[in-house]
VOGU-3710 file (C-alpha; in Angstrom, 3 decimals, decimal comma):
1> mhpipfllaq> -0,204/0,038/-0,101  1,151/3,367/-0,766  2,240/5,575/2,326  0,590/8,772/1,266  -3,112/7,604/1,221  -2,472/5,336/4,352  -1,382/8,501/6,323  -4,278/10,686/5,259  -6,460/7,781/6,257  -4,764/7,900/9,604
11> adqagngaee> -5,272/11,592/9,774  -9,202/11,565/9,138  -9,502/8,908/11,864  -7,607/10,997/14,374  -9,619/14,005/13,403  -12,829/11,885/13,717  -11,930/11,009/17,378  -10,870/14,541/18,349  -14,158/15,836/17,249  -15,612/13,185/19,515
21> lvdpggwefw> -13,571/14,134/22,554  -13,932/17,745/22,013  -17,698/18,260/21,247  -18,575/21,639/21,820  -22,236/20,404/22,506  -21,043/17,960/25,563  -20,290/18,708/29,123  -17,096/17,420/28,951  -15,935/20,399/26,774  -17,173/22,988/29,231
31> valgigalvl> -15,213/21,259/32,079  -12,284/21,259/29,904  -12,585/24,611/29,176  -13,023/25,767/32,890  -10,109/23,849/34,002  -7,760/25,393/31,513  -9,150/28,773/32,554  -8,562/27,897/36,009  -5,050/26,693/35,403  -4,380/30,022/33,340
41> avvvsviliv> -5,655/32,056/36,138  -3,479/30,362/38,606  -0,594/30,736/36,633  -1,099/34,193/36,069  -1,879/34,757/39,734  1,282/33,199/40,736  3,450/35,173/38,338  1,778/38,485/39,589  2,006/37,411/43,115  5,929/36,816/42,709
51> nygktwfqay> 6,582/39,981/40,644  4,308/42,568/42,149  2,702/41,087/45,652  5,199/42,288/47,647  5,249/45,715/46,322  1,847/45,908/46,364  1,139/44,744/49,888  3,813/47,026/51,120  1,899/50,072/49,636  -1,357/48,810/50,615
61> mssadialws> -0,120/48,339/54,133  1,042/51,782/54,263  -2,038/53,291/52,900  -0,210/54,774/49,603  -3,153/53,839/47,380  -1,440/52,068/44,583  -3,195/49,813/42,302  -1,837/46,416/41,072  -2,404/47,358/37,485  -0,398/50,511/38,256
71> ligmdlrrvr> 2,461/48,691/39,090  2,234/46,485/35,908  2,008/49,851/33,847  5,309/51,061/35,426  7,007/47,955/33,984  5,350/48,630/30,686  6,284/52,196/30,914  9,962/51,292/32,131  9,435/53,032/35,410  11,244/52,015/38,332
81> kqvivqakit> 8,385/51,163/40,678  10,186/50,844/43,750  11,076/54,445/43,477  7,456/55,390/42,883  6,231/53,293/45,671  8,744/54,486/48,215  8,023/58,072/47,284  4,208/57,467/47,510  4,416/55,722/51,090  6,949/58,350/52,449
91> aaqagldinr> 4,269/60,994/51,320  1,422/59,243/52,774  3,109/58,516/56,284  3,887/62,111/56,364  0,349/63,357/56,103  0,330/64,789/52,684  -2,541/64,969/50,318  -2,078/61,707/47,914  -5,388/62,199/46,346  -5,264/61,114/42,545
101> ktgistrrle> -6,714/64,392/41,389  -5,359/67,141/43,556  -2,547/65,564/45,657  0,537/63,596/44,892  -0,944/60,826/42,732  1,086/58,147/41,417  0,325/59,534/37,634  2,271/62,614/38,658  5,064/60,930/40,096  5,449/58,482/37,347
111> ahflaggdvh> 5,315/61,803/35,194  8,016/63,386/36,908  10,185/60,162/36,854  9,845/59,965/33,037  10,875/63,869/32,801  13,958/63,030/34,404  13,176/64,605/37,698  14,191/63,425/41,207  10,954/62,141/42,804  12,498/61,524/46,090
121> rvvraiiaah> 13,911/65,100/46,248  10,498/66,457/45,335  8,802/64,630/48,145  11,202/65,674/50,612  10,922/68,948/49,785  7,183/68,803/49,932  7,285/67,522/53,322  9,798/70,129/54,607  7,509/73,044/53,344  4,539/71,178/54,841
131> raridldfdr> 6,214/71,128/58,349  7,287/74,813/57,985  3,856/75,565/56,700  5,243/76,971/53,329  3,045/76,899/50,479  4,316/74,363/48,198  2,368/72,026/45,996  3,763/69,301/44,012  3,555/70,859/40,564  5,775/73,883/41,750
141> aaaidlagrd> 8,433/71,697/43,381  8,340/69,460/40,158  8,865/72,517/38,150  11,808/73,904/40,370  13,423/70,415/40,376  13,480/69,911/36,501  14,709/73,533/36,233  18,049/72,267/38,021  17,506/73,918/41,279  17,931/72,230/44,301
151> vvdavqtsvh> 14,405/72,199/45,738  15,435/70,486/49,292  18,051/73,541/49,681  15,667/76,013/48,701  13,026/74,804/51,171  15,811/74,658/54,035  17,176/78,008/52,932  13,387/79,613/53,159  13,105/78,163/56,655  16,871/78,732/57,899
161> pkvidcpdpr> 18,448/81,695/56,072  21,841/81,316/54,995  24,837/83,794/54,879  26,878/84,914/51,829  29,984/86,942/52,019  30,235/89,725/49,688  32,560/89,553/47,579  32,703/85,989/47,287  36,244/84,798/48,293  35,989/81,929/45,724
171> rgkatlsaia> 36,637/84,790/43,275  40,198/85,551/44,504  39,084/88,924/46,318  38,799/89,144/49,705  37,503/92,780/50,238  35,454/95,541/48,182  37,456/98,763/47,467  35,829/101,970/47,715  36,984/105,689/47,934  35,141/108,717/49,832
181> kdgielrvka> 34,899/112,043/48,636  37,764/113,082/50,615  40,157/110,576/48,443  40,657/107,927/51,231  40,061/104,266/50,366  38,024/101,764/52,542  38,307/98,129/52,233  34,976/96,499/53,191  33,828/92,904/53,949  30,186/92,270/53,800
191> rvtvrtnieq> 27,832/89,439/54,997  24,336/89,107/53,301  21,757/87,005/55,030  19,201/85,691/52,497  16,168/83,304/52,482  14,860/81,601/49,560  12,064/83,378/47,656  9,652/80,189/46,416  7,497/82,236/44,072  10,523/83,639/42,378
201> liggateeti> 12,831/80,704/42,454  11,956/79,817/38,778  13,624/82,264/36,476  15,089/84,653/39,406  18,433/85,566/39,491  21,020/83,587/41,786  23,690/84,314/44,385  26,018/85,878/42,090  23,506/88,613/41,062  23,025/89,285/44,797
211> iarvgegiit> 26,462/89,627/45,329  27,150/91,757/42,735  24,208/94,184/43,627  24,955/94,442/47,314  28,808/95,256/46,244  27,694/97,951/43,838  25,562/99,230/46,584  28,118/99,222/49,125  30,610/101,162/46,951  27,966/103,766/45,855
221> sigssakhsd> 27,324/104,518/49,395  30,673/104,793/50,428  31,536/106,915/47,181  28,527/109,476/48,252  30,019/109,861/51,865  31,662/113,314/52,470  34,428/112,033/54,739  35,690/108,315/55,220  35,396/108,996/58,796  31,642/109,367/58,727
231> vlknpdrisk> 31,594/105,960/57,498  33,964/104,432/60,125  31,869/105,951/62,747  28,578/104,684/61,612  28,859/101,539/59,247  25,397/100,830/59,683  24,316/103,552/57,448  26,026/101,680/54,671  23,827/98,559/55,671  20,625/100,653/55,775
241> avlqrgldah> 21,413/102,688/52,355  21,698/99,145/50,459  18,741/97,875/51,882  16,529/100,576/50,923  17,625/100,160/47,183  15,678/96,901/47,116  18,426/94,753/45,743  16,471/91,542/45,802  14,164/92,259/43,209  13,612/89,761/40,682
251> tafeivsidi> 15,792/87,509/42,291  15,441/83,726/43,879  16,099/85,279/47,605  14,996/87,573/49,782  17,545/89,819/51,533  17,165/89,581/55,264  20,118/91,834/56,368  23,386/93,078/55,340  26,052/93,290/57,795  29,495/95,122/57,528
261> adidvgenig> 31,853/92,152/58,818  35,090/94,148/58,245  36,077/97,459/57,408  39,819/98,933/56,919  41,158/102,133/55,765  43,622/101,704/52,826  45,452/104,373/50,821  44,801/108,020/50,485  43,707/107,868/46,870  43,119/111,369/46,646
271> arlqvdqaea> 46,526/112,538/47,479  48,290/109,759/45,152  45,878/111,361/42,422  47,264/114,646/43,126  51,055/113,655/43,131  50,417/111,879/40,061  48,864/115,117/38,644  51,591/117,129/39,798  54,149/114,770/38,144  52,045/114,710/35,045
281> dtrvaqarae> 51,787/118,708/35,033  55,550/118,801/35,653  56,367/116,527/32,511  54,056/118,860/30,414  55,851/121,968/31,537  59,413/120,313/31,035  58,110/119,120/27,524  56,920/122,531/26,849  60,343/124,132/27,938  62,505/121,684/26,024
291> qrraeavave> 60,212/122,725/23,022  60,965/126,425/23,369  64,628/125,481/23,871  64,813/123,402/20,740  62,762/126,392/18,652  65,416/128,880/20,221  68,227/126,740/18,911  66,737/126,551/15,631  66,012/130,285/15,440  69,939/130,629/16,488
301> qenkasvvan> 70,906/128,243/14,045  68,988/129,719/11,457  70,439/133,311/12,287  73,975/131,768/12,118  73,192/130,176/8,495  72,028/133,640/7,501  75,187/135,480/8,571  77,105/132,882/6,716  75,033/133,427/3,646  75,434/137,297/3,953
311> raqvllaead> 79,252/136,903/4,202  79,396/134,829/1,079  77,357/137,276/-0,638  80,093/139,999/0,358  82,851/137,690/-0,842  81,230/137,318/-4,019  80,658/141,262/-4,105  84,562/141,984/-3,335  85,399/139,085/-6,010  83,350/141,358/-8,525
321> vpkamadafr> 85,444/144,448/-7,851  88,739/143,578/-9,509  86,576/142,268/-12,506  84,887/145,730/-13,068  88,195/147,492/-12,453  89,890/145,630/-15,240  86,734/146,008/-17,675  87,048/149,475/-16,815  91,023/149,802/-17,840  90,405/147,961/-20,876
331> kgnlqvdgha> 87,485/150,159/-21,889  89,600/153,430/-20,891  87,252/154,251/-18,213  89,554/154,440/-15,527  92,716/156,180/-15,511  95,529/156,423/-13,127  97,284/159,647/-12,282  100,241/160,520/-14,731  99,028/157,752/-17,294  96,459/157,755/-20,157
//
């Protein structure tokens, strides 16, 4: 018998047997289908428990309000679920609003993580602001973090003001140099106490602008003083004058106080400038005298040249006399006594 027809016949018989075993109209089919679904559900449940059970149970026991499907979605979106869960638990335990619509929701945390932000830092900043009764919501904290600012340090500086040296010693300059109207130099070192202005932290100027503005204000205030001794007697007048200028406008900080830490008397710039001016006037006078002397020498040389030229003319005239006499003799116009 040829093998191909034989195989086809066997296949027809097997198909008829399978149709009899899985007859959709019989109860055996539905039992098999139920068992298969139950096995599949058990397998899926085991997989979910192994991968997400511990994390979900931890969030559930901490009242973090994170659904199991959210954990699965985090893996699909390549979000580190442990980071989101820990941040959500921290926020919930700190008593923050974790409402899905208005508070620190799981979706907002995921969005901030995918944008490249530091989720833990934002949550820590909000907790610190909540404890200090500072109005800081999640959206603003996330925006500050994404702008590259340290939002935790900003909140801490808002609660505990920090001191900035003016000028900045890291720039290689220890003091500010200012000159009063009497010409005396004063070398000043100031300390500026600032706190963070959360409202203007995004887009506001940084510490360098504060240092530059305060330095400019100190130099201007000293320059407007009639005598340096007035500044030495009342250095606080500089601080008051600088504070009245509103130097913290459009910056990320609010100036609390400006204190003059050190003030020294430098050089007498006015006297040195007068000496330099006198030396310059002397050099100008010497140059003018030298110019006049040179002009006189030039005139003298011109006169000497004129004398020499006149003498040359005389010699030429004297040389023409014998010639004239000789011509006169030849022409008979000139006679000598006793001779024709």
